[in-house]
N, C-alpha and C positions, 0 to 999 in steps of 0.2 A: 504494500500500500504506500502511495506517495505521501510525503509529509510536506506541508506548505509552510514556508517561512515568510510571513507578511512583511518583514523588514527588507528582504532582498528580492522578492518576487521570484524565488527559486523553488524548485521541488527537489527533494532528495529521493532517489530510487532505492534507498537502503544501503548503498555502498558509499564510499567516500566522495564520489563524483556528484555534481549537481547538474541538473538539466534546466536550461532556460526555457520559459514557457511564455507564449503569447497571451495577452489578456483575453478573457472570456466575456460572453454576454450574459447578463443576469437580469431577471425581473425582480424588482424590490417592491414589496407591498407593505403598506401601513394603513390600518383601518381606523378611521375616526368615527366614534359613535356619539349619539346625542348632540350632534352639531346643530345648533339653532341658527337659522338664517331665513331671509325672506325669499331667496332663490338659490339655484345651484351655483351661480357665479359667486355670490356672497359667501357661501359655504366653502368653496374652494379657496377663495382669497383669505378667509379666516384660518384655514388649515395651513396655507402657505406662510402667512404671517407668524403663526405659532411656531412652525418649524424653523423659521429664520431667526426669531427673536427670543424664544423661550429656552432657558437653560434646561428644562425638563426634556426637551427634544433630544438632547445628547444622551439621555438614559433610556430612550424608548427601545422596544423590542420590534425588530423588523423581520418579516418573512421574505426569504430570498430563494429564488429558483434559478438553477443553471439552465439556460434555455436550450443547450445542446443535449445534456444528459438527463434533464428533468429532475436532478437531485434537488431536494428541498432542505433548507436550513433555517434555523431561527438564530438571529444575531442580536445579542443584547449589548447595546453600546454602553450600558452602565457597568459592565464587567471589564476586567483587564483583557487585552487583546487575546492572550493565549487561552482564555476561558470564555470568550464571547460567542463562539460559533458552535452550534449544536445541530447535527444532522437529524432531520425529522421525517425522512421518507416514511 
């Protein structure tokens, strides 16, 4: 199994050599519930403003899907990087 090092964008294949990897495409989802607004545009603008300005956004939990392999992950930005990713297939 490959081991990802987020600091170097390298994968280890278990030996002493590292393999350079191209970036992948991911779908990142975050669900806002109970968003009060007069219309969809206002609701989207409120969510965007909250993400950009609120400190709590940095501790949210995001659902992430690899678009090629369809692997699903939960990423908790409130955790240290080495503990932030949990595979949820």
